[in-house]
C-alpha positions as CSV (number, residue, x, y, z in Angstrom):
1,M,5.6,-13.5,25.0
2,K,7.6,-10.5,23.1
3,I,5.3,-11.7,19.9
4,K,1.9,-11.2,22.1
5,I,2.7,-8.2,23.2
6,T,4.0,-6.6,19.6
7,L,0.5,-8.2,18.2
8,V,-1.5,-6.4,21.0
9,F,0.3,-3.1,20.0
10,V,0.0,-3.2,16.5
11,L,-3.6,-4.2,16.9
12,L,-4.3,-0.9,19.5
13,F,-2.2,1.0,17.1
14,T,-4.1,0.0,14.2
15,V,-7.6,0.3,15.9
16,S,-6.6,4.1,17.1
17,T,-5.2,4.5,13.5
18,L,-8.7,3.6,12.0
19,T,-10.7,5.9,14.3
20,H,-8.5,8.7,13.8
21,A,-9.0,8.5,10.1
22,A,-12.6,8.0,10.3
23,Q,-12.9,10.8,12.4
24,T,-10.8,13.2,10.1
25,K,-12.9,11.8,7.4
26,N,-16.1,12.5,9.0
27,D,-15.7,16.0,10.3
28,G,-17.0,17.2,6.7
29,Q,-13.5,18.8,6.2
30,E,-11.7,17.8,2.9
31,A,-8.5,16.4,4.5
32,T,-4.9,17.6,4.1
33,I,-2.8,15.8,1.5
34,G,0.2,14.5,3.3
35,L,2.1,11.4,4.8
36,N,0.6,11.4,8.2
37,I,-2.2,8.7,9.4
38,G,-5.4,10.8,8.6
39,N,-3.9,12.8,5.8
40,K,-5.1,12.3,2.1
41,A,-2.2,10.2,0.0
42,P,-0.3,12.4,-2.5
43,E,-1.6,11.0,-6.2
44,I,0.8,9.1,-8.2
45,S,0.6,9.3,-11.9
46,E,2.9,7.2,-13.4
47,K,3.8,4.5,-16.3
48,T,3.1,0.6,-16.2
49,A,5.4,-1.8,-18.0
50,D,3.4,-1.2,-21.2
51,G,3.8,2.6,-21.4
52,K,0.3,3.5,-20.2
53,E,0.0,6.4,-17.5
54,L,-1.8,4.8,-14.3
55,N,-3.3,7.4,-11.4
56,L,-3.7,6.0,-7.9
57,S,-6.8,7.8,-7.9
58,T,-8.7,5.6,-10.0
59,L,-8.4,3.1,-7.6
60,Q,-10.7,5.1,-4.9
61,G,-13.4,3.2,-3.4
62,K,-11.2,0.2,-2.6
63,I,-9.0,-0.3,0.2
64,V,-5.4,0.1,-1.3
65,L,-2.0,-0.7,-0.3
66,I,0.6,1.6,-1.8
67,D,3.6,-0.7,-2.0
68,F,7.3,0.5,-3.0
69,W,9.6,-2.2,-3.7
70,A,12.1,-3.3,-6.2
71,S,13.0,-6.6,-7.8
72,W,16.6,-6.4,-6.4
73,C,15.5,-6.0,-2.8
74,G,16.1,-9.0,-0.8
75,P,13.5,-7.8,2.1
76,C,10.9,-6.9,-0.6
77,R,10.8,-10.4,-2.4
78,R,10.6,-12.0,1.1
79,E,7.6,-9.7,1.9
80,N,6.0,-10.4,-1.4
81,P,4.4,-13.8,-0.5
82,T,2.6,-12.1,2.5
83,V,1.3,-9.4,0.3
84,V,0.2,-11.9,-2.3
85,S,-1.6,-13.6,0.2
86,V,-3.4,-10.7,1.7
87,Y,-4.4,-9.6,-1.9
88,E,-5.5,-12.8,-2.7
89,K,-7.4,-13.1,0.5
90,Y,-9.2,-10.1,0.4
91,K,-9.3,-8.7,-3.1
92,D,-12.9,-9.5,-3.5
93,S,-14.0,-8.9,0.3
94,K,-16.7,-6.2,1.5
95,F,-15.3,-3.9,3.8
96,K,-17.3,-1.4,6.3
97,N,-16.7,1.6,3.7
98,G,-15.0,-0.1,0.4
99,K,-15.1,-2.0,-2.4
100,G,-12.6,-4.7,-2.5
101,F,-8.8,-4.8,-1.7
102,T,-5.8,-3.9,-4.2
103,V,-2.3,-3.4,-4.6
104,Y,-0.4,-0.7,-6.2
105,S,2.7,-1.3,-6.4
106,V,5.7,1.3,-7.0
107,S,8.8,-0.3,-8.1
108,L,12.2,1.7,-7.7
109,D,14.0,-0.6,-10.1
110,K,15.7,0.7,-13.2
111,D,16.2,-2.3,-15.2
112,K,12.6,-3.0,-16.5
113,S,13.4,-6.8,-17.5
114,A,14.0,-7.4,-14.1
115,W,11.0,-5.7,-13.1
116,E,8.8,-7.5,-15.2
117,Q,10.3,-10.8,-14.1
118,A,10.1,-10.1,-10.5
119,I,6.7,-9.6,-11.1
120,Q,5.9,-12.7,-13.0
121,T,8.4,-14.7,-10.5
122,D,6.6,-13.4,-7.5
123,K,3.2,-14.1,-8.9
124,L,2.0,-10.2,-7.9
125,G,-1.4,-10.8,-9.6
126,W,-2.6,-7.8,-9.2
127,E,-2.8,-5.1,-12.6
128,N,-1.5,-2.0,-10.8
129,H,2.3,-1.9,-11.5
130,V,4.1,1.1,-11.9
131,S,7.9,2.5,-12.2
132,D,9.7,5.8,-13.8
133,L,12.5,2.9,-13.9
134,Q,14.6,6.1,-11.9
135,G,15.9,4.1,-8.9
136,W,16.3,5.5,-5.8
137,N,15.5,8.7,-8.1
138,S,12.0,7.9,-8.3
139,K,9.9,10.7,-8.4
140,F,7.0,9.2,-6.1
141,A,9.5,7.5,-3.6
142,G,10.9,11.2,-3.3
143,I,7.3,12.7,-2.6
144,Y,6.2,9.6,0.0
145,G,9.6,10.1,1.7
146,V,10.6,6.6,0.9
147,R,14.1,6.1,2.5
148,G,14.2,2.7,2.7
149,I,12.2,-0.6,1.3
150,P,9.9,-2.2,1.4
151,A,7.7,0.7,2.3
152,N,3.9,0.9,2.3
153,F,0.7,3.0,3.1
154,L,-2.6,1.6,3.2
155,I,-5.4,4.1,2.4
156,D,-9.2,3.8,2.7
157,E,-11.7,4.1,-0.1
158,N,-11.2,8.0,0.0
159,G,-7.5,7.9,-0.3
160,I,-7.0,8.5,3.4
161,I,-3.9,7.0,4.8
162,I,-4.8,4.6,7.6
163,G,-1.8,2.5,7.9
164,K,2.3,2.7,7.2
165,N,4.8,0.4,7.0
166,L,2.5,-2.8,7.5
167,R,4.3,-5.8,7.2
168,G,3.7,-9.7,8.0
169,P,0.7,-10.6,10.2
170,A,0.3,-6.7,10.8
171,L,-0.9,-5.8,7.2
172,E,-3.1,-8.8,7.5
173,Q,-4.8,-7.5,10.9
174,A,-5.0,-4.0,9.4
175,I,-7.2,-4.8,6.8
176,S,-9.1,-7.4,8.5
177,V,-10.7,-4.9,11.0
178,L,-11.9,-3.1,8.0
179,L,-14.0,-5.8,6.8
180,K,-18.1,-5.4,7.3
């Protein structure tokens, strides 16, 4: 019974969130940069494991999950199979207002080899992995107000935040309502 009530709540929250984001986007005004639902997500520009700069904004046009995690984080590693499953299921999907789905992973690791090994071990098959290798002193964890991980932000094709901290079935539910 609790699970059904929780799922109903998550579904209602997701629908109201998406409606709010669509209204914000369609009123002709530029969305405010911030961390609330309906705000434009702050830009992230960070280095990949091979040292190349990767901007979040290069993914505009897709539905994107900004995922804060670390190799040493047990709850993150337990959530990774869900993120992988959702990625595999929706990466090539057609959405109402977006072309495909991807993940932009921001690692709070300090150890580069541990970070790279976790990406391989957990089969995190998307290309968008970044870290400044500063752990909890990560610049973008600070900008996004991340105080615990896993933490995530779901953004639409325009970079507008449409969901936050979606885990397990809530993540897939939030993405499935965006399908064409």
